[in-house]
C-alpha positions as CSV (number, residue, x, y, z in Angstrom):
1,X,-21.5,-2.0,13.0
2,X,-19.1,-1.8,15.9
3,X,-20.9,-4.5,17.8
4,X,-20.9,-6.9,14.8
5,X,-17.1,-6.3,14.3
6,X,-16.6,-7.0,18.1
7,X,-18.6,-10.2,17.6
8,X,-16.4,-11.4,14.6
9,X,-13.2,-10.7,16.5
10,X,-14.5,-12.5,19.6
11,X,-15.4,-15.6,17.4
12,X,-12.3,-15.5,15.5
13,X,-10.2,-15.1,18.8
14,X,-12.2,-17.9,20.3
15,X,-11.5,-20.5,17.6
16,X,-7.8,-19.6,17.6
17,X,-7.7,-19.5,21.3
18,X,-9.3,-23.0,21.5
19,X,-6.7,-24.3,19.1
20,X,-3.9,-22.7,21.0
21,X,-5.2,-24.1,24.2
22,X,-4.6,-27.7,22.9
23,X,-0.8,-27.0,23.4
24,X,-0.1,-25.9,19.7
25,X,0.3,-22.3,20.6
26,X,3.7,-21.9,19.1
27,X,2.8,-23.8,16.0
28,X,0.1,-21.3,15.3
29,X,2.8,-18.7,14.4
30,X,3.9,-21.0,11.5
31,X,0.3,-21.3,10.1
32,X,-1.3,-17.8,10.9
33,X,0.1,-14.6,9.5
34,X,2.0,-12.7,12.2
35,X,-0.2,-9.6,12.0
36,X,-3.1,-11.7,13.5
37,X,-0.9,-12.5,16.6
38,X,0.1,-8.9,17.4
39,X,-1.3,-7.8,20.6
40,X,-0.2,-6.2,23.9
41,X,3.5,-5.5,23.7
42,X,4.3,-5.8,20.0
43,X,8.0,-6.5,20.7
44,X,7.3,-9.6,22.6
45,X,4.9,-11.3,20.2
46,X,7.0,-10.1,17.2
47,X,10.1,-11.7,18.5
48,X,8.5,-15.1,18.1
49,X,7.5,-14.3,14.5
50,X,10.9,-12.9,13.7
51,X,12.6,-16.1,14.9
52,X,10.1,-18.5,13.1
53,X,9.7,-16.3,9.9
54,X,13.0,-14.4,9.6
55,X,14.5,-14.6,6.1
56,X,18.2,-14.4,5.3
57,X,18.8,-11.9,2.4
58,X,20.0,-13.5,-0.8
59,X,23.8,-13.9,-0.5
60,X,23.6,-12.1,2.8
61,X,23.7,-12.5,6.6
62,X,21.2,-12.4,9.5
63,X,22.0,-10.8,12.8
64,X,19.8,-11.6,15.8
65,X,20.1,-9.2,18.7
66,X,18.8,-10.6,22.1
67,X,18.6,-9.2,25.5
68,X,16.3,-7.2,27.8
69,X,14.5,-3.9,27.3
70,X,17.7,-1.8,27.4
71,X,19.0,-3.8,24.4
72,X,15.6,-3.4,22.6
73,X,15.5,0.4,23.0
74,X,19.2,0.7,21.9
75,X,18.9,0.0,18.2
76,X,16.5,0.3,15.3
77,X,16.5,-2.7,13.0
78,X,16.0,-0.6,9.7
79,X,19.0,1.6,10.2
80,X,21.3,-1.1,11.7
81,X,20.5,-3.3,8.7
82,X,21.3,-0.5,6.3
83,X,24.5,0.5,8.1
84,X,25.9,-2.9,8.4
85,X,25.1,-3.6,4.7
86,X,27.0,-0.5,3.7
87,X,30.0,-1.3,6.0
88,X,30.2,-5.0,5.3
89,X,29.5,-4.9,1.6
90,X,26.9,-7.7,1.8
91,X,23.2,-7.6,2.5
92,X,22.5,-7.9,6.3
93,X,19.2,-8.1,7.9
94,X,18.9,-7.3,11.6
95,X,16.3,-8.9,13.8
96,X,16.0,-7.3,17.3
97,X,14.3,-10.0,19.3
98,X,15.0,-8.4,22.7
99,X,12.0,-7.6,25.0
100,X,11.1,-6.3,28.4
101,X,12.6,-8.3,31.3
102,X,14.3,-10.7,29.0
103,X,17.0,-12.5,30.9
104,X,20.1,-14.1,29.6
105,X,18.8,-17.6,30.1
106,X,15.8,-16.6,27.9
107,X,18.1,-15.5,25.2
108,X,19.8,-18.9,25.3
109,X,16.3,-20.6,25.0
110,X,15.4,-18.4,22.0
111,X,18.5,-19.4,20.2
112,X,17.2,-22.9,20.3
113,X,14.3,-21.8,18.2
114,X,16.3,-20.2,15.5
115,X,16.9,-22.1,12.2
116,X,20.2,-23.9,11.9
117,X,22.5,-22.5,9.3
118,X,23.7,-24.7,6.5
119,X,27.1,-23.3,6.8
120,X,29.1,-20.9,9.0
121,X,29.1,-17.2,8.3
122,X,25.4,-16.8,7.6
123,X,23.7,-16.2,11.0
124,X,25.1,-14.1,13.9
125,X,23.8,-13.7,17.4
126,X,24.7,-10.8,19.6
127,X,23.3,-10.8,23.1
128,X,23.2,-7.5,24.8
129,X,23.9,-7.3,28.6
130,X,24.4,-4.9,31.4
131,X,27.1,-6.0,33.9
132,X,25.2,-4.1,36.6
133,X,22.1,-6.1,35.9
134,X,23.5,-9.6,36.4
135,X,21.5,-9.6,39.6
136,X,18.7,-12.0,38.8
137,X,18.0,-14.9,41.2
138,X,18.3,-18.1,39.2
139,X,15.0,-19.6,40.2
140,X,13.2,-16.3,39.6
141,X,14.6,-16.0,36.2
142,X,13.5,-19.6,35.2
143,X,10.1,-19.0,36.7
144,X,9.7,-15.8,34.8
145,X,10.6,-17.4,31.5
146,X,8.0,-20.2,31.9
147,X,5.3,-17.8,33.1
148,X,5.6,-15.2,30.3
149,X,2.1,-15.1,28.8
150,X,2.4,-12.6,25.9
151,X,4.8,-14.6,23.7
152,X,4.1,-17.8,22.0
153,X,7.6,-19.1,22.3
154,X,8.1,-22.3,24.3
155,X,11.3,-22.7,26.3
156,X,12.2,-26.2,25.3
157,X,15.9,-25.6,25.7
158,X,15.3,-24.4,29.4
159,X,13.2,-27.6,29.9
160,X,16.0,-29.7,28.5
161,X,18.7,-28.1,30.8
162,X,16.5,-28.8,33.8
163,X,15.4,-32.4,32.9
164,X,18.6,-33.6,31.0
165,X,21.6,-31.5,31.9
166,X,21.7,-31.1,35.8
167,X,20.9,-27.5,35.8
168,X,19.3,-27.9,39.3
169,X,22.6,-29.4,40.6
170,X,24.6,-26.3,39.7
171,X,26.1,-24.6,42.7
172,X,24.3,-21.2,41.9
173,X,20.9,-23.0,42.2
174,X,21.3,-23.8,45.9
175,X,20.3,-21.6,48.8
176,X,18.1,-19.4,46.4
177,X,14.7,-20.0,48.0
178,X,13.9,-23.4,46.3
179,X,15.8,-26.5,47.1
180,X,14.0,-28.9,44.8
181,X,16.4,-31.0,42.8
182,X,14.0,-33.4,41.2
183,X,13.3,-32.1,37.6
184,X,9.7,-33.4,37.6
185,X,8.8,-31.8,40.9
186,X,10.6,-28.6,40.0
187,X,8.8,-28.2,36.5
188,X,5.3,-29.3,37.9
189,X,4.8,-25.7,39.1
190,X,6.4,-23.9,36.1
191,X,5.9,-25.7,32.8
192,X,2.9,-25.0,30.8
193,X,2.7,-28.7,30.0
194,X,1.5,-29.1,33.5
195,X,-0.4,-25.8,34.1
196,X,-2.3,-23.5,31.7
197,X,-1.4,-23.3,27.9
198,X,0.2,-20.3,26.1
199,X,-3.0,-20.2,23.9
200,X,-5.4,-19.6,26.8
201,X,-3.4,-16.6,27.9
202,X,-3.1,-15.5,24.3
203,X,-6.9,-15.7,23.9
204,X,-7.5,-13.5,26.9
205,X,-5.1,-10.8,25.9
206,X,-6.2,-10.9,22.3
207,X,-9.8,-10.2,23.1
208,X,-8.9,-7.6,25.8
209,X,-6.4,-5.6,23.5
210,X,-8.5,-5.8,20.4
211,X,-11.8,-4.8,22.0
212,X,-10.1,-2.0,23.8
213,X,-8.7,-0.7,20.5
214,X,-12.1,-0.8,18.9
215,X,-13.6,1.1,21.7
216,X,-11.0,3.8,21.5
217,X,-11.7,4.5,17.8
218,X,-14.9,4.3,15.9
219,X,-13.6,2.1,13.0
220,X,-9.9,1.2,12.8
221,X,-8.5,0.8,9.4
222,X,-6.9,-2.6,10.4
223,X,-7.6,-4.2,13.7
224,X,-4.6,-6.5,13.1
225,X,-1.6,-4.3,12.5
226,X,1.7,-5.8,12.2
227,X,3.9,-2.8,12.1
228,X,7.4,-2.4,13.5
229,X,7.8,-1.0,17.0
230,X,10.4,1.5,15.6
231,X,9.6,3.1,12.2
232,X,12.0,3.5,9.4
233,X,12.0,7.2,10.0
234,X,12.8,6.9,13.6
235,X,15.8,9.3,13.0
236,X,14.2,11.8,10.7
237,X,14.7,15.4,11.6
238,X,11.1,15.9,12.5
239,X,11.1,12.9,15.0
240,X,14.4,13.9,16.6
241,X,13.3,17.6,16.9
242,X,10.0,16.5,18.4
243,X,11.7,14.3,21.0
244,X,14.1,17.3,21.8
245,X,11.2,19.7,22.3
246,X,9.3,17.4,24.5
247,X,12.3,16.7,26.7
248,X,13.0,20.5,26.9
249,X,9.7,21.1,28.7
250,X,10.5,21.7,32.4
251,X,7.5,19.5,33.6
252,X,8.7,16.7,31.3
253,X,12.2,17.1,32.6
254,X,11.0,16.7,36.1
255,X,9.2,13.5,35.2
256,X,12.3,12.1,33.5
257,X,14.5,13.0,36.4
258,X,12.0,11.2,38.7
259,X,12.2,8.1,36.4
260,X,16.0,8.2,36.6
261,X,15.8,8.3,40.4
262,X,13.4,5.4,40.6
263,X,15.3,3.4,38.1
264,X,18.7,4.0,39.8
265,X,17.4,3.4,43.3
266,X,15.9,0.1,42.1
267,X,19.2,-1.0,40.7
268,X,21.2,-0.1,43.8
269,X,18.6,-1.6,46.1
270,X,19.0,-4.9,44.2
271,X,22.6,-5.0,45.0
272,X,23.4,-3.2,48.3
273,X,21.9,-5.8,50.6
274,X,23.4,-8.9,48.9
275,X,26.0,-11.0,50.6
276,X,29.2,-11.7,48.6
277,X,28.0,-15.3,48.1
278,X,24.7,-14.2,46.8
279,X,26.4,-11.8,44.4
280,X,28.6,-14.5,43.0
281,X,25.7,-16.9,42.7
282,X,23.9,-14.5,40.5
283,X,26.9,-13.6,38.5
284,X,27.7,-17.3,38.0
285,X,24.1,-17.9,36.7
286,X,24.6,-15.1,34.1
287,X,27.9,-16.5,33.0
288,X,26.5,-19.9,32.8
289,X,23.7,-18.6,30.6
290,X,26.2,-17.0,28.2
291,X,28.3,-20.1,28.1
292,X,25.2,-22.3,27.1
293,X,24.3,-19.8,24.5
294,X,27.7,-20.0,23.0
295,X,27.6,-23.8,23.0
296,X,24.2,-23.9,21.5
297,X,25.1,-21.4,18.8
298,X,28.1,-23.6,17.8
299,X,25.7,-26.6,17.2
300,X,23.8,-24.4,14.8
301,X,26.7,-22.9,13.0
302,X,26.2,-19.4,14.3
303,X,28.8,-17.0,15.5
304,X,27.9,-15.8,19.1
305,X,29.0,-12.7,20.9
306,X,28.0,-10.4,23.7
307,X,27.9,-6.5,24.0
308,X,27.5,-4.3,27.1
309,X,24.9,-1.7,26.7
310,X,25.7,1.8,28.0
311,X,23.9,3.3,31.0
312,X,23.2,6.9,32.0
313,X,26.5,8.7,33.0
314,X,25.8,9.4,36.7
315,X,24.8,5.8,37.3
316,X,27.8,4.5,35.4
317,X,30.1,6.1,38.0
318,X,28.1,5.3,41.1
319,X,30.6,3.3,43.3
320,X,28.2,0.4,44.0
321,X,27.2,-0.1,40.3
322,X,30.7,0.5,39.0
323,X,32.2,-2.2,41.2
324,X,29.4,-4.7,40.4
325,X,29.6,-4.3,36.6
326,X,33.4,-4.1,36.3
327,X,33.9,-7.3,38.3
328,X,31.3,-9.0,36.3
329,X,33.0,-7.8,33.1
330,X,36.3,-9.3,34.3
331,X,34.8,-12.6,34.8
332,X,32.9,-12.5,31.5
333,X,36.1,-11.6,29.7
334,X,37.9,-14.6,31.3
335,X,35.0,-16.9,30.2
336,X,35.0,-15.4,26.7
337,X,38.7,-16.2,26.3
338,X,38.2,-19.7,27.7
339,X,35.1,-20.5,25.5
340,X,36.2,-18.4,22.4
341,X,33.5,-15.9,21.8
342,X,34.0,-12.1,21.6
343,X,32.7,-9.6,24.2
344,X,32.5,-5.8,23.6
345,X,32.4,-3.8,26.8
346,X,32.7,-0.2,28.0
347,X,35.6,1.1,30.1
348,X,34.1,4.7,30.0
349,X,30.7,6.2,29.6
350,X,29.7,7.4,26.1
351,X,29.9,11.2,26.2
352,X,27.4,11.7,23.4
353,X,24.7,10.1,25.7
354,X,25.0,12.5,28.6
355,X,22.2,14.9,27.6
356,X,18.9,14.1,29.4
357,X,16.8,13.8,26.1
358,X,18.9,10.7,25.2
359,X,17.2,8.7,27.9
360,X,13.7,7.9,29.0
361,X,15.3,6.8,32.3
362,X,18.7,5.5,33.2
363,X,18.5,2.4,31.2
364,X,16.2,3.0,28.2
365,X,17.1,5.2,25.3
366,X,15.0,7.6,23.3
367,X,15.2,7.9,19.5
368,X,17.7,10.7,20.1
369,X,19.8,8.3,22.2
370,X,19.6,5.5,19.8
371,X,20.7,7.9,17.0
372,X,23.6,9.1,19.0
373,X,24.6,5.6,20.0
374,X,24.3,3.9,16.7
375,X,27.7,4.8,15.3
376,X,29.3,3.0,18.3
377,X,26.9,0.1,18.1
378,X,27.5,-0.4,14.3
379,X,31.3,-0.1,14.9
380,X,31.1,-3.0,17.4
381,X,28.8,-5.1,15.3
382,X,31.0,-4.7,12.2
383,X,33.9,-5.9,14.2
384,X,32.0,-8.8,15.6
385,X,30.7,-9.9,12.2
386,X,34.3,-9.4,10.7
387,X,35.9,-11.9,13.2
388,X,37.2,-9.4,15.8
389,X,37.9,-10.9,19.1
390,X,36.1,-8.2,21.1
391,X,37.3,-5.6,23.6
392,X,36.6,-2.1,24.5
393,X,34.3,-0.1,22.4
394,X,32.6,3.3,22.7
395,X,34.5,6.6,22.8
396,X,37.0,5.5,20.1
397,X,37.6,6.7,16.6
398,X,35.0,5.5,14.4
399,X,36.3,4.2,11.1
400,X,35.1,5.5,7.7
401,X,32.4,3.7,5.7
402,X,34.6,1.7,3.6
403,X,33.6,-2.0,3.0
404,X,35.0,-4.6,5.5
405,X,34.8,-8.1,4.3
406,X,32.9,-10.5,6.7
407,X,34.9,-13.5,8.0
408,X,33.7,-16.7,6.4
409,X,35.2,-18.8,9.3
């Protein structure tokens, strides 16, 4: 029976993979239920489905959250949707389309795939960022976007920036390891129109992941399970207590502390040997990405904003990290005032997040951490969707749950 099921899965995947390999990979998401496209890292493949299939609640709002893995682990869509609905007095549906290693320029490209709002005040986009993580080499960031193999999203907006908007001529693109300024030559090694298709990668991972799942269990109830990464009962007493018990184990604490050390050292090593010119190039690229995200959001009638995600307290106050992120925040605030979009940032660490069981490492929260952070997160999101101009959030008085009308501007 298992061999028959494996054969069926293989044939089904082969057919879809052949279709995808004909450069229609992204279009498959429109035609095939998302549950049949869930493989590998669910967050990455689900992000495409949420963009293409996300529905605005009747007489309500959509909030898209973009950013990297730290943004993804910082909020549960179900509870954020419920909390914002209660606070704002209108139905709100939150779609967290963040995923591992997602760069700011990728968030810009994802905005290009979102449906245009017929009027303002319907769709909001909040990009999460870490001021201490604005260290990506521009060329590496662009290459990473085009070489992602587990998402069906095509980066048409990035291609357009390169081909038609002089991205390669920006000062931050120089002296970064690749001096090609001809768009066709630059894209020849990156764009899947010139190399392999999204679909061929999808087929490989589809077969690998599904067969591995079948081998692990005799018969799985559903081989194609489209379930949320974070369940609705993420903050149930049972789940929170279970996490606390696991993290209280001395051996587990040693492992978590080792992860903190590795994560912290990696961040500091990414900064300490950079020259001032290299630091500014990388910050300029991040600022450029946010500026373009704002401009693209305007063309789609979205309200765009950015929010700094908290980091583990000892790392927050490390002199090297502190200097890097605070100077970036100063530049970002200046840009936000010039381009008229709100930025919510931290001037202090969040005291509720100091305990070790709030963090898997110094950048990624557990469900205990998400639960502790949510009241601050919701407070900032309510301000954002109500027309606030941004500013400091965190260890401030959290308002009561009275309804706050959403700005219709």
